Structure formats: structure tokens, C-alpha cells
C-alpha positions, 0 to 999 in steps of 0.5 A, spaced: 561 392 556 564 398 552 565 393 546 558 391 546 555 398 547 559 400 541 556 395 537 549 396 539 550 403 537 553 402 531 548 396 529 542 402 530 546 406 526 546 401 520 539 399 521 537 407 521 541 408 515 538 402 511 531 404 513 532 411 510 535 408 504 529 403 503 524 409 505 528 413 499 528 407 494 521 406 496 519 414 494 524 414 488 522 414 481 526 413 475 526 419 470 526 419 463 530 425 460 528 428 454 534 425 450 530 418 450 524 421 448 521 418 442 515 420 437 510 415 438 511 413 445 505 412 449 504 413 457 499 415 462 498 422 466 495 423 473 490 428 475 484 429 480 477 431 477 473 430 483 475 430 491 482 427 492 481 421 487 487 420 482 485 419 475 489 417 469 489 419 461 493 417 455 499 421 453 502 420 446 509 423 444 508 427 438 515 430 438 520 434 442 521 442 441 528 443 442 529 450 446 522 452 446 520 452 453 522 457 459 527 452 462 529 448 455 526 443 451 518 442 451 515 435 449 509 435 444 504 430 446 496 428 444 492 427 450 486 422 450 481 417 454 475 418 458 478 423 462 479 428 456 472 426 453 469 428 460 473 435 460 474 436 453 481 437 453 486 439 458 484 444 463 487 450 468 489 446 474 492 440 471 498 443 470 503 439 473 500 432 472 505 428 472 507 424 465 510 417 465 512 413 459 515 405 461 514 407 468 519 413 468 517 420 470 518 424 464 515 431 466 508 435 467 503 437 463 504 444 462 502 448 456 496 448 451 497 449 443 493 455 442 489 453 435 488 446 437 482 442 440 485 442 447 488 435 447 494 437 444 499 440 449 506 441 452 510 437 457 515 440 461 521 435 463 522 433 470 529 434 469 528 441 469 523 441 474 527 438 480 533 443 478 529 448 482 531 445 489 538 446 487 538 454 486 541 458 482 540 453 476 538 459 472 544 460 469 544 453 465 537 455 462 536 456 455 533 462 451 526 464 454 520 461 452 516 466 447 512 462 443 505 466 443 502 460 440 503 455 446 499 457 452 501 455 460 495 451 463 494 457 467 493 457 475 486 462 475 486 465 482 481 461 487 478 467 491 474 465 498 471 470 501 472 476 497 467 480 493 468 482 486 469 490 488 475 488 492 478 483 486 477 489 481 481 493 486 487 488 486 487 487 479 488 495 478 493 495 482 497 489 479 495 489 472 501 486 470 499 479 472 492 479 468 489 475 474 483 471 472 479 470 479 474 465 480 469 465 487 470 458 491 468 455 497 470 451 503 470 443 503 469 438 508 475 436 511 479 442 509 482 443 516 485 436 515 493 435 513 494 430 508 500 428 504 502 431 497 502 426 492 504 425 485 497 427 481 494 430 487 492 437 488 496 443 491 495 450 492 499 456 492 496 461 497 497 469 497 492 470 502 490 465 508 486 466 514 479 468 514 480 470 506 484 465 502 487 467 495 491 462 491 492 458 485 490 450 484 495 445 480 497 438 481 503 435 484 508 433 479 513 429 484 515 429 491 521 426 494 521 426 502 519 433 504 521 436 497 515 437 492 515 440 485 509 442 481 505 446 476 510 445 470 510 452 469 511 459 473 505 461 477 507 468 478 515 467 476 517 471 482 523 466 483 525 465 490 518 466 494 514 465 500 508 462 498 503 458 503 503 451 500 496 448 502 492 441 500 487 442 495 480 438 494 477 439 487 469 440 486 469 439 479 472 441 472 468 447 469 467 447 462 468 453 459 469 456 451 476 459 452 479 453 457 476 448 462 478 449 469 478 445 475 474 449 481 476 447 488 477 449 495 484 450 498 485 446 505 490 445 510 497 449 510 502 443 509 508 447 507 512 453 504 513 454 496 520 456 496 521 457 488 516 460 483 520 459 476 520 457 468 519 450 470 514 450 475 514 451 483 518 448 488 517 447 496 517 443 502 512 440 506 512 441 514 516 448 513 510 453 514 511 460 512 510 466 517 507 471 512 504 477 515 499 477 520 493 482 519 488 483 524 482 488 523 477 491 528 471 494 523 465 498 525 459 501 522 456 507 527 450 507 523 448 500 523 451 498 530 455 493 526 462 491 528 467 486 525 473 483 528 477 478 523 484 476 520 488 474 515 496 472 513 499 475 506 505 473 503 511 477 505 513 480 498 515 487 496 511 488 490 505 484 492 504 485 500 502 492 500 496 490 494 494 484 498 494 487 505 490 493 502 485 488 498 484 484 504 482 491 508 478 493 503 474 487 502 472 487 510 470 494 510 465 492 504 463 486 508 462 490 514 458 496 511 454 492 506 453 498 502 457 502 497 457 510 496 459 515 501 461 516 508 467 518 513 472 513 516 477 514 522 482 509 520 488 507 525 493 502 523 500 500 527 505 496 523 510 492 527 517 491 524 520 484 526 527 487 528 525 491 535 531 496 533 526 499 529 520 502 531 513 501 530 509 506 525 502 508 528 498 513 524 491 515 525 487 519 519 480 521 517 477 520 510 471 522 506 468 520 500 462 521 496 463 515 491 466 509 495 468 510 502 471 503 502 476 505 497 478 511 499 479 508 506 485 504 504 489 508 500 493 511 505 494 504 508 496 501 501 502 507 500 504 507 507 506 499 506 508 500 500 513 505 501 516 501 508 517 495 504 520 498 498 524 504 501 531 504 498 535 504 506 533 498 509 530 491 509 523 493 513 521 486 514 514 487 517 512 482 523 504 484 524 499 489 522 493 492 526 488 496 523 482 499 526 476 503 522 470 506 524 465 508 519 459 513 518 455 515 513 455 522 515 459 527 512 464 529 517 467 535 514 468 543 515 470 548 511 475 554 513 470 560 512 475 565 515 481 567 519 485 572 523 492 573 525 495 577 530 500 580 530 503 580 523 509 584 524 513 579 527 521 577 529 524 570 529 521 567 535 515 570 536 508 567 536 502 568 531 496 567 534 491 564 528 484 564 530 480 560 524 473 559 523 470 553 521 463 551 518 461 544 519 457 541 514 450 542 516 453 545 522 454 552 526 461 556 525 466 554 530 473 557 532 479 554 533 486 557 536 492 556 533 499 558 536 504 558 531 511 560 533 516 564 528 522 559 527 528 562 530 532 562 523 526 565 519 529 570 514 528 577 514 522 580 509 516 578 507 513 571 508 506 568 507 503 564 512 499 558 510 493 556 514 489 550 511 486 543 512 492 537 513 489 534 506 489 540 502 495 542 497 497 549 498 495 554 492 502 556 490 503 548 489 497 547 485 499 553 481 506 550 480 503 544 478 499 547 472 504 551 470 509 545 469 503 541 467 506 536 473 502 530 475 502 527 482 507 521 480 512 526 478 512 530 484 512 524 488 518 523 485 521 529 486 522 527 493 528 525 497 530 522 504 537 522 507 536 516 511 531 511 513 529 515 520 527 521 516 523 517 511 519 514 517 518 521 521 515 523 515 510 518 514 509 518 522 508 526 522 505 527 515 499 532 516 492 528 517 486 530 513 482 532 520 488 537 522 488 545 521 495 546 519 499 553 519 506 554 516 510 559 512 511 558 505 517 561 501 515 566 496 517 564 489 517 556 491 518 552 485 517 544 485 522 543 479 528 546 477 526 551 471 533 553 469 535 559 473 542 559 476 543 555 483 544 562 487 537 564 484 533 557 484 528 556 490 528 548 489 532 543 485 530 537 481 533 531 486 536 525 483 534 520 488 527 518 489 523 514 493 518 509 490 511 511 491 511 516 497 505 518 501 500 521 496 498 528 496 504 530 501 508 536 497 513 539 501 518 544 499 525 541 497 531 545 499 534 550 495 540 548 490 545 551 495 542 547 501 542 541 497 549 541 496 550 543 504 551 538 509 545 535 513 546 539 519 545 546 515 539 543 512 533 548 514 527 544 517 520 546 515 516 549 521 509 548 522 504 547 527 498 542 526 491 542 531 487 536 531 479 537 530 474 532 529 472 534 522 476 533 515 478 540 514 477 543 507 480 550 504 486 554 505 488 562 506 494 565 506 496 572 510 502 577 509 507 577 514 513 582 515 518 579 519 524 584 522 529 584 527 526 585 534 528 592 534 525 594 528 519 590 530 518 594 536 519 601 532 514 599 527 509 596 532 510 603 536 509 607 530 502 603 528 500 603 535 501 611 535 498 612 528 492 608 530 491 612 537 491 618 533 486 615 528 482 613 534 482 620 537 480 623 531 474 619 530 472 620 536 473 627 536 469 627 529 463 623 533 463 628 539 463 634 534 457 631 530 454 629 537 454 636 539 452 639 533 446 635 534 445 636 541 446 644 539 440 644 534 435 640 539 437 643 546 441 650 545 441 651 553 445 644 554 452 643 556 457 639 552 462 638 557 458 632 561 458 629 554 465 629 553 466 626 560 461 621 559 465 618 553 472 618 556 472 611 557 469 609 551 475 613 548 480 608 551 476 602 548 476 605 541 483 606 542 485 599 544 481 596 538 484 600 533 491 598 536 489 591 535 487 592 528 493 595 527 497 589 529 492 583 526 490 581 519 484 577 516 485 571 511 486 573 504 
């Protein structure tokens, strides 16, 4: 019995192996290496012109261009037949079309000849393309292709759901790719998963969901779940994680420059794992997780709300732009207008690793030109900083965004402020009353309590009162003095670890805050050549990539930069939230001294103020008595003096308060 069972299991294993081998043989196609390709050979190529139907066109080999492609040799060929007559030559989207000679797969149509009629092009050998399944392969590559007469049969981006403004925004953030985008539509059956076949269409997507953005090309070869396509790079990102989709072709659009296939991006069927010189490669049945973004947007004026979502690829260079572009586009669609407005934007970025905290931030923005673009700037920079920080791989699991927009100008200017006391000791509290004038509104007063740092140095100090998004005046003057750009200033910043960077992003002032802080006298954003002992700041070597814009903070002194982390002085400040975007700033001059000296100075000032008040009162009384004496020589002045005794005390108290306080300068 045991022998019988063992034989049955063995027989089943043999049958299973035979079935897999037979299936593999049925799918297998012989390759023709470049060494066997001869001038004059003829064959066919496969591609789709409409829908999913595969058409063929004729191919004739003109010669082999040795070591001219990004992955080695290229095959020069002439294309002909009814398909070429219909399209006017090879078109964008035909890249990847498999070429067969004598039934053997030679490679993929990939390049056009710049000054030809569109029927002459280049073929990327299949043996270079399948190396993409066995990375690293680039060690065996020849010299990089650099012939500017050969034009890749490009992969223009098909954009579904995006408007023109958002596409321009994306291009401005990623100009190095020279994107060419075309609006497209969805097609019946897009949600149906279809197998990828050589000559059929395939799409590599960067954005999926309620918006879609990607390139459509042609499948060259399929081996079980492995796929190669395009025959040239899409973005040449190397190891990648694009979304692989079915695609359906509406038509081939003729163009003065070059014809292109216009198609829809259908159901997700796999992942593009490699994007290199010889083409793209990937696997079906393996879905890229990407980064989901969920948006909750509202237009207060129109009473309009939108809840929508997308998934973008996870890539340090591209994700910030793709996420911000999606946000920008949805805002445009929600508002259905351009121009000014005020937005309140909140977002939460959740990492995959739960040992790191999610980042949640809320800020207000106003723009007189484009509130949509203004609303996404900070969001773009925060995602960029997190994904490109030099400390850890901050993988993002999920992003949630909420934005409420109104056309109203919700701003307020600081028109006046008082601080009391202005003579203090470390640890004392300064009360700052800030008068705000809202746009077309009544003046309101906000009270801010600022605690003088316990380690504040003795001497004169400048107390800054400003809106959270306002750059302090000393820094503005410093920028002008050294002709510093915002980019240079951002690159002067450094952090000791990721926790410090994260906290800075989390706690950076918001535009709707009143901020009170000390500024050091003689502060400088660069090292001006002075000695380490006298320099207020030193230029820093290690910098973050694109930190939060507009956030200029004091760097440590040269001596502090060399000290241990525990000796670094923390910048103290107080920030109070308001319902307005706060504009303007001002400074107070504060005397910081020891408690004993402070008490002595305050006592002296109080005494002087009291004496001044008495003198003023005496002068007022004398003047009053003189007037009364001239009007009524028989009247008594004693009662007048008695009746004013309480007023006298009040005047002295006011004088004492004025002696210890100050208005904004």
C-alpha cells in the first residue's frame, strides 16, 4: 500500500512537471541573436491600431549598427505595408512591437530615424531586453547611446482626469523629463483584466485611481508571468515600482512631428519592476502597493464638496510631484475657478513602519493669483523632505488631505503691540498685547505670554513679534546684504537626526500664528570670515534637500557647532493660533539682567515714575488753583487738593506701568 501511494505521488509529480514543461514550450519562442541578422532579411512586426486587435506590418533589415544603442547593438530596418500607409510610419506607442524573422523573435521596434520619412527605424535586440529579468545586467552593457539622430519612439503620457494647469504644474516640477502629455478617456471594458500578449498594448502608470497618468506601449515578449516591453526606457529609473495595466487603443493620431497611439489605461494586472536602456520589464499578478492618497475638499462659497482618491508610485524623486499634482488638480476641479482665495489645509502622512510617528500638520494660505497652487506648495515640500531625508528610509503607507477654500481674504495685519515688562530676568514672563486689523474688519487684540528662557544671556535682546509665515526683518536685511536666494538659505540648514528633522517639520510656524521670540543681535546666516569666537553663525556643511520653504532659523554659533548635542541652545518662542493669516512684524528692545539688578532697576524706575506723577499732579493742581484764584478769590483750594487724592494715586500707577512697558518699534 505504501509503495502504491508513493508511486501515485511520483506519477502525479511527473505529470505536473510534464504539464509545466509543455506549457512553457507552448509559450516559448526562439530568439534570433544579432550575430545571425543579415542585411536584406525580411520579417513582420506586430502591434495594435484599434482596440485589442493585433495587426502586422513588414520589416526589412538594412543593417546592424554595432554598439550604438543604450544596451548594445541596434538593428536598422525599413517598415512597410498597409499599416505604415495608414499611420504614415512608426508611431509613438508602437515602441515594443515585436519583430519576427523566419519565425524567430529578433527584438522590438524602438527608435525612429530623425530625418527619415517615418518608415525607417531601429530595433532593440530581444537578448538585451530579457536581461532585464536578471538584474544586475548593466555591468555587461556597452557604451551609452548618444546619437541625437536616433529618436526613441517615445512614450507620451496619457492623462485621464487631469486639467491643463495641473499638467503644467507637474512639468515645472520635473522639467528634466520633457513630458509630452495628451488627454485621454476611458473605454468600455477597462475594468476587465486581460492577459498581456506580444504585440498587444500595455501601460506603465505613475498615477492610478480617480486620476490616471501613464505611458502606453507594446508588449514585446511574455514568459509565463514575466513581461518585457517598449524596447527603450520609459523614464530610465532602473529598479522601479510602476503600475502595469492593460491598455486599449482608440486610434493612431497623425501629427506633423510624429504620430501617436491614443488609448485608455485599463485594469491593473502587474508591476513594472525595471526601467532601463533596453526597455521595461515586470511581472503580472504582482500588484504594486504604491501610496494611496485620500482627499476631502470643500468650497465654502459654493457649498461644494469632493471626496476622491488616487494611488501614486513610491519614488523619492517623483512621488512628491505626483502627489502635489493630484492635490492641485482636485482643488481646481472642486473650485471650478482660478484666482484668489484663502485655504485651510490639513494633512496626515502615515509611515509604513509604526516605530515612526505619523506627521499631521494644518496651515492657512492666501493667494491673490492662484489659491490652488499656493495650497499645495508646503504639502509638496513636506513629502519631498520626508522621502529624501538623509537619515532613514521613510516609507509612506498613506496620505490624507483635507482642504477648505473660500474666496474671501482672511488675513490680518499687526498694527500695534505693547510688551510689559521690558526689564526682565531669565525665567520672567513678558506679556505682549498684539493689535490685529483684519482685512475689512474691526481691530482685535490678542494676548501672548512669552517666557524668557532660563539660560537667556544677560544684556540687550530683541524681542520679535511677527506672523508665523513672516521672515523676521533682520533676516531680510541679511539676505539683501549677501544676495542670498531662498535655495541657498534652505541649504544652510542641518539636523542631527531624523527625530529633530521630524519635529522641525511638525512644529514649524504656521501662517495663522502670532509668534514671539528672541532674536540675537548681529545674527548672520553665513560665515563672513570672522573668527570662530566672534561669529554669530557658521556656514554648515551638511544640508537637507529642500526643507520647508520660508522657514529660516538661527544656526548655532561656530563654537556651539563644535560642542556636543546636549550643549546646543534651544531656540525659545511662543506661538498663538488665530483665525487669520497674520501679516507684519515688529521688534522690542528688552533689557535682560540678574533678578537682583532687575528688582533694583524696576524699583528705581517706579520711584522716578512716582515722582514724575507727583510733579505732574502738582503742576496740574497749581494751574487749577491759579485759574480758580482769578475767578473766585474767596474760594478754598484745600477741598480741591483733597478731592484729587484718589486721582493722584491712579496717575502714579499709570506712570509705573509706562515705566516698565514698551510699544512696538
